[in-house]
RONU-816389 format. One record per residue: x, y, z of N, C-alpha, C in turn; residue in three letters. Coordinates in steps of 0.02 Angstrom, whole numbers, plus 50000, padded with zeros to 5 digits. Layout:
// RONU-816389
XYZXYZXYZALA/...
//
This chain:
// RONU-816389
508054896049618508194900749621507664905749585UNK/507264907949647506684912149610506984921049622UNK/506464923549584506634931949568505934933649600UNK/505894936549662505364941449675505474948449696UNK/505154949549653505214957549629505864960049638UNK/506494959949600507234958349594507654954149645UNK/507264952549703507464950949757507544940549733UNK/508404940549747508534932749712508384929049772UNK/507804923349794507804917349839508004911149824UNK/508374908449864508354900549851507914897549887UNK/507684891549866507374887849918507434880649913UNK/507424878449968507604871150002507014870050009UNK/506834863749959506274859249958506004851549998UNK/505504851050032505994846650080506004838850044UNK/505764839649975505684832249913505754832849868UNK/505704826749820505724831249734505154827749713UNK/504594825449753503834829549707503704835749725UNK/503804838449783503704844649826503994849849775UNK/504614848849757505164851549709504644854049633UNK/504674847349616504454847949563503604851049558UNK/503324850149586502534854849603502754860449594UNK/503514862749649503534869549661503814874249587UNK/504104869649564504524873149501503954873549435UNK/503334868749436502784872249397502494876349417UNK/502284879549481501944884549506502404891449503UNK/503074891249516503404897749520503764896749460UNK/503524893649399503884893949352504244902249317UNK/503824906449316503834910949272504484917149335UNK/504504913649394505064917349432505474914349439UNK/505784907849409506254905049398506764910249360UNK/507634910549409508194911949359508664908449357UNK/509144909649323509884904949327510444908949354UNK/510294910049426510764914149437510984908949489UNK/511594909649503511874903649550511604903649618UNK/511444897749649511184899249741511714901249778UNK/512344903549755512664906949801512604914249814UNK/512344917549757512004923349756511414925349788UNK/511124918149807510494922649844510274926449886UNK/510014932449892510094936949932509544934150026UNK/509024929349998508714928650068508704918550057UNK/508774915850095508594906550084507914907350107UNK/507594902350108506854899450112506924892250131UNK/507094888550196507194880150191506654879750221UNK/506414875050174505694868950171505714863550197UNK/506354861950195506204853550218506034851450252UNK/505704854450321505634852550372504854854950353UNK/504204852050352503724854150358503244849450408UNK/502774853850442502164850250486502014841350450UNK/502124838550506501874833750481501084829050450UNK/500704836150474500244833050448499734838450387UNK/500544841350364500264847750313500214845350260UNK/499564848450207499414844150149499754847650102UNK/499704846750050499924850649992500094856350002UNK/499204857549974498974866349982499224870250025UNK/499154867250089499514870950140500374871350141UNK/500494870150112501304867250106501644873650080UNK/501264873949997501144877349953501014884549984UNK/500584884850011500284892650037500814896050070UNK/500944891350126501664894950164502074894450134UNK/502504890150084502774895050055502834901850013UNK/502234902749974502224907449957502214913849988UNK/502064915150061502144918850112502584919550138UNK/503234911550152503694914750156504214916450110UNK/504224916150050504484920749972504424926349970UNK/503874926049996503524933949998503874937850035UNK/503714935650130504114942350174504844937750177UNK/505184936550140505914934550121506154941850082UNK/505714942750020505884947549996505784952849996UNK/505124955550046505114960850064505344963050125UNK/505704958850159506224960450226506864963350178UNK/507144961250109507624962750078507584972750056UNK/506874970350021506864976750012506474984350036UNK/506534980750111506374985650170506594992150164UNK/506104998250153506495004650158506715005850094UNK/506825003250038507105001649977506585005949912UNK/505905001449908505725001949870504735002349895UNK/504305004249882503675004049929503464996949886UNK/503094992949937502674987049936502094987649963UNK/501584986349913500994986949924500604980649922UNK/500164979349975499834973949952499184976349901UNK/499544972149834499064974149790499064966349732UNK/498644967849684498644964149616499024970549566UNK/499384967749510499724970649472499864967749403UNK/499324972249363499424970149289499814976749251UNK/499714974549188500124979749113499914978549089UNK/499934986049037499814983348953500434982448933UNK/500454979148841500854979048803501554983948806UNK/501294990348835502034995148831502174994648887UNK/502074991948945502514991248983502094997249058UNK/501525000749041501145004749087500714998149149UNK/500834999249200500614994049256500124997949298UNK/499614994049344498824996749357499204991849439UNK/499154995849477499234993249553498284992649591UNK/498284987649577497584986649622497594983749684UNK/497514989849743497494988749806496834987049861UNK/497024980849891496414977649913496654975249985UNK/496184975150038496574971550102496594962550073UNK/497014959250126496804948250100496194949550104UNK/496184944050077495174940650067494954945050015UNK/494874950849999494604956349961494334956049906UNK/494774953049857494864952849790495364951749729UNK/495984953249763496304955249719496684949049681UNK/496694942249687496814936749651496244936649601UNK/495734937449632495084935449576495094941749503UNK/495354948349544495744953549477496144952449449UNK/496734948849490497234946149446497364943149393UNK/496854935149400496504931449381496254933949311UNK/495754935849318495114939649259495554944349205UNK/496154948149263496364954749217496914951949161UNK/497124946049207497674943149175497754940249113UNK/497034938449097496944934349038497004940048990UNK/496744945048977497174951148956497614955548954UNK/497784956149009498364959649028499134957949063UNK/499344958649057499934956749088500064952849146UNK/500124948749185500084947549242501064949249286UNK/500784954149340501194956049364501324951849456UNK/500604952549485500654949149553499924947249571UNK/499834941849599499124943049637499204945049711UNK/499584950949725500014949849810500134956549824UNK/500894958849795501394961649799501674966049751UNK/501494972349751501774977049691502544981249710UNK/502854982349684503534983549705503564991149670UNK/503494997949699503515001849661504045006249685UNK/504605008549650505255011049643504975021849654UNK/505555023549678505485029549687505265033149625UNK/505495031649547505445033649481504885030449464UNK/504425028249500503895023249487503855018849447UNK/504605013049455504525008449405504235003549455UNK/504284998849415503564992849449504114985949432UNK/504294981649475504444975149485504044967949479UNK/504074966049420503684959149433503774955249484UNK/503254951649499502894946249560502754941649523UNK/502774936049483502024933449447502264927749478UNK/502074927149559501954920749590501474916549568UNK/501204910849591500584906549588500074911849606UNK/499484909749589498844914049637498654911149689UNK/498544913649747498284908949791497684909749794UNK/496984902849769496404903249755496094901249832UNK/495804903249867495254902849907495144894949898UNK/495004889449926494744882849924493964881849958UNK/494204885350028493404887250071493254892350096UNK/492694896450086492684902150105492594901850194UNK/492774896850218492464898450278493214898550321UNK/493674897150279494464897150290494864900350253UNK/494724903650262495084910750191495794909750179UNK/496224907650240496954904550228497224900150218UNK/496644893250179496634887350162496504889250102UNK/497104890450052497164891549981497784885349932UNK/497504884549877497994882249814498264886349786UNK/498974883149759499174886049721499194886649653UNK/499214890449613499094889549537499394895449503UNK/499904889549460500674895249418499774898549357UNK/500254903349352499914910249302499884905849247UNK/500454901749218500684896249139499974894449149UNK/499894889949211499364885849211498534888149193UNK/498414894549226498064898749212497924902749154UNK/498404900549087498394906249037498574912749052UNK/498714917249113498954923049131499494926649059UNK/499264931449048499614933348990500324935549023UNK/500954934848976501694936149032501854945649027UNK/502004947249067502064955749078502704956549032UNK/502874963749014503274964648994504044967049052UNK/504554963849016505094964749083505094971049139UNK/504974977549096505114984149150504204986749118UNK/504134990049206503374994149184503654998649238UNK/502995003349208502965009849243502095012849293UNK/502215013049336501675013849352501135019249319UNK/500615018749302500325022449254499475022249326UNK/499615020149373498885020449418498685016449480UNK/498415018149516498265016549580497665015149590UNK/497225008749589496655009649606496385005149674UNK/496105006849700495795003949781495275000549756UNK/495114995849751494644988349764494104988549815UNK/493434989149784492914988249840492274986049799UNK/492294980349827492034973849801491414972949839UNK/490874973749822490174973949852489664971949802UNK/489254965549830488724964449766488304968249805UNK/487924972349859487974978949866487664984449836UNK/488194984649791488234992049780487694994649728UNK/487455003149751487055003149685487175007749631UNK/487905008649650488155011249576488935007149580UNK/489035006549520489735003349534490025007449461UNK/490935006149462491395010749412491755013349444UNK/492385018249406492775020949442492465027849442UNK/493135026749497493035037349514493815040249558UNK/493585045849551494245049049564494165049849654UNK/494615047749689494465048149753495035053949783UNK/494745056749832495265062449868495675060449898UNK/496385062649887496975062549898497275059449978UNK/496825063850023496875063150080496625054750108UNK/495955055250081495445048650075495865043350084UNK/496355043150007496645037449984497165036450023UNK/497595040850056498145042450106497755035450167UNK/497195037850186497005033150262496965027250211UNK/496725026950194496495017350162497145014050140UNK/497675016050105497875013650076498745010950138UNK/498685017550173499225015850217499315007550262UNK/498905008750284498794998050298498924992350265UNK/499024997150186499124990550147499814990450129UNK/500334996850158501024995350145501604994450171UNK/501964987850149502174984150204502734987950220UNK/502954988650318503654991150322503585000450292UNK/503145000250318502955010550293503545012250337UNK/503505013050396504165016450440504915014750440UNK/504965011550385505505011550353506015014550309UNK/505585018650283505595026150239505695031850263UNK/506205035650260506215043250281505725047050281UNK/505305047550223504655051250201504175047250180UNK/504005041850221503485039150171502845040750176UNK/502385046850182501955049150178501975054750102UNK/502675055450086502855059550046502895054149958UNK/502985050049982503335043249936502535041149911UNK/502145039249942501625036449951500925042349902UNK/501165046849909500525052649912500865052649815UNK/501655052249802501685052949739501595047949691UNK/501555038549701501345036049694500435035049703UNK/500065036849742499305038849744499275040749677UNK/499565047749657499445052549602499565050249534UNK/500125042649534500295040849463499555041249423UNK/499855042249333499105043349294498465046049319UNK/498655050349394498095056749379497695054549452UNK/497865048749471497455045349524497255049349592UNK/497385048649646497115038149636496355038549646UNK/496325030249632495735028549598495245026249661UNK/494545023949648494195019949671493545015049637UNK/493815008849628493405004549606493055001349641UNK/492285004349644491595001749661491274994449613UNK/491274988649648491054984149575490924977449606UNK/490334972549586490394967849581490484962349562UNK/490764962849495491084958249453491514960149425UNK/492224959349441492804963949403492914963549328UNK/492654956249313492514957049237492164961249183UNK/491564965949239491314970049219491754978249185UNK/492474977649221492754984049218493284982349179UNK/493414977049171494344975449135494394982649068UNK/493844983649022494114990548981494104997749019UNK/493724997649069493985004149107494655002549137UNK/494764999349191495304997949211496164999249146UNK/496014994549076496484994749041496555004249027UNK/496035006649013495935014048980496545017849024UNK/496525016249094496755020949127497435017849105UNK/497815015549104498645016449074498805018849016UNK/498205019548983498465024748917498065030848920UNK/497715032848953497575041548965498185047348978UNK/497855051348967498375056349002498205059349053UNK/498925059849115498715059749174498335067849175UNK/497885066449228497615072949254497965076349300UNK/497555081849310498175085349353497975083749446UNK/498515081149478498445078949542498155082949595UNK/497855084649660497725086649677498555090149735UNK/498425095749726499225100249772499135096149826UNK/499685096849869500055095149926500475099449961UNK/500565096150045501285100150052501515094850098UNK/502165093750076502345087350143502655093650202UNK/502685091150265502895091750315503295086850330UNK/504155088050336504645081950366504605080750429UNK/504565073950447504645072750513505355076350558UNK/505065075550606505535081350664505545075750734UNK/506035075350759506375069750816506515073150870UNK/506605071250924506855074950977506085076651024UNK/506375077851094505735080251124505635085751105UNK/504945089851111504795095551085505015099551160UNK/505315104651127505485111951204505175118151208UNK/505235120251245504795126751258504425129451334UNK/504495135351329504135137851400503525132651432UNK/503595130151499503055127451510502295131351504UNK/501875127951495501165128651488500985130851422UNK/501495131251375501455130751306501205121751268UNK/500915122151219500665117051191501045115051134UNK/501475110551093501945107751048501725098751038UNK/501895100350973501945093550937502445088650942UNK/502235082850975502405074950979502955075250913UNK/503725071950915503845070850868503575064450820UNK/503445067750744503285063950699503655060750654UNK/503535056350614503935051450570503875057350497UNK/503285059150481503055062450418502205065550427UNK/502235070050376501565070950379501285075650307UNK/500845074250269500655077050198499825081850214UNK/499905088850208499565092050200499135093150118UNK/498435091450145498035089950072497495095050092UNK/496955101450070496725104850088496665106650147UNK/496205104450174495955106750252496035101450300UNK/496545096450284496775088950290497525087450299UNK/497625084750365498285084350362498355075650376UNK/498795070550355499095066450385499745064850440UNK/499595063350463500215061950516500475055750544UNK/501045052650506501245047550545501655049950624UNK/501375044650672501695048050727501765038550772UNK/502375036250788502645030450787502275024950785UNK/502435025250705501925020850672501265019550667UNK/500905025650685500095023450679499985032750647UNK/499395031750598499525036050559498745041050589UNK/498625046450579497905049950610497895054150534UNK/497145055450523497045060550454496815065750500UNK/497085070650508496635077350548496225079350512UNK/495405083350514495325088650488495005094850490UNK/495055099950465494805104350454495145108950538UNK/494855109050611495125110850649495625108150683UNK/495365101150667496095098350698496705098750671UNK/496725098950615497275102950563497765107550578UNK/497015111150558497295118750587497775119650663UNK/497485117750718497825116050774498385113750770UNK/498515107550740499065107950715499605110650660UNK/499335113150625499775114950559499885123650624UNK/499675125750653499995129050680500595130050745UNK/500535123250768500885120250808501675119650782UNK/501845121250727502555121250687502985124450755UNK/503015128850793503275129250854502645128950902UNK/503205127050975502665128351033502335136051052UNK/501735133651056501165141251055500585139451105UNK/500585144651139499845144751203499325145551167UNK/498535145451236498105143551165497525147251151UNK/498025156551189497535163451139498125162051055UNK/498345160251066498805158150980498335155650936UNK/498245148350981497875143350928497145145750926UNK/496995149850977496395152250954496275157050909UNK/496725162250886496805168350844496915164950798UNK/497425160150788497435157050687496885154050681UNK/496655150550730495945146250697495325148950667UNK/495215155550712494625161450674495175162850625UNK/495575166150621495855167350551495615162750505UNK/495655157150520495585151350462494985149750431UNK/494695147950511493815146950510493395154050492UNK/493555156350534493015163450556492865163450607UNK/492545166150627492215170250718491985166150732UNK/491675163850803491365159850828491445162350895UNK/490625164850927490665164051003490895161851052UNK/490855155051025491325148951063491965147651059UNK/492225149351013492835149150961493525147651037UNK/493605149051094494015148051153493915139651162UNK/493105137551169493015133651212493245126851132UNK/492715128951091493015123651029493735122151013UNK/494105126951020495005126051003495235121051076UNK/494835124251122495085118951185495025113851165UNK/494355112451156494125105551150494365101151079UNK/494975103651047495015102350986495795101751006UNK/496295104151032496695102251089496785097051112UNK/496315096651149496245091451222496165085651186UNK/495835084151128495605078151086496445075551063UNK/496675080751027497675079250987497945079151045UNK/498035080351104498225077851177498265072051199UNK/497435070551191497185064051195497185056051138UNK/497475058351089497635054951038498665053851026UNK/498935056251060499735057851084500045062651031UNK/499615066950982499915071250957499995078450970UNK/500115079551026500085086951051500125084451118UNK/500615088951139500835089551223500795095651255UNK/500685094651327500785102651347501435101951367UNK/502025108551366502475106251412502545108751482UNK/
//
């Protein structure tokens, strides 16, 4: 039985040699719970005839992770991220797309900081973080990014994380050998939302996912961006984030979603039903039908004005009040409305 960020997963191996190998790779996730209490079961007793050990091991890691994610759908925010902790339980989530540096970061940082995961960081509404010290998935051949070997954290000598952790910062990783400058920098909240949303599992299963994610992004005074070529050059900077006094995050305004078809007199413009929205400065991030949209400046102003259906003259007047007079204001606002209609965010009744 494995414990994957609090989910009890029973695994049925194909044979004894494979079982022995998996016991070593998954040693830190083993739990003494009876298999009858499993919340999910991964039946791996049948494998592809031509599957080698590496592919079989990688497939197991993917299946265990998916099974656990499905159990926590809509309960805890699951980030595609590496996770590490300091000795006091302060945790960092290092967010990046698949194949762009998470495992390398976990391996390097885990030699000095507690290893939580190289793939998934599970965050609760109270910013609690649950460990998932799975085997690290190391790419064997750069031309085949999904061909990976599995190495347990004990095998790699990674430090053990404290049993309880709290998120103290979220860092977006940007690895590039051509960076002119490297290091940590604060990232605008609306930009971070746009970048992190694709790295969240089952985001639409939450009632207010953008609100929850905004709170996570601002943990420890973030969100942060790390531009780097070698993660080893930034271990001290990342470790310092977990003990630094949190700064004041950007202010934001939440616009809870609204269901149901818009109603109003014919000819007015109205928002389509939306799942969730967060306003930051002159920007609004809107989640509609599982897609996120980052509206800026005039587009954001028009969407905000449409809290109730309005006609074009009202939209022009509100935009002029917010952005100032312009001789072509009616045409410019009409173009903005047309763009929102074309994107499926606004309809004409």
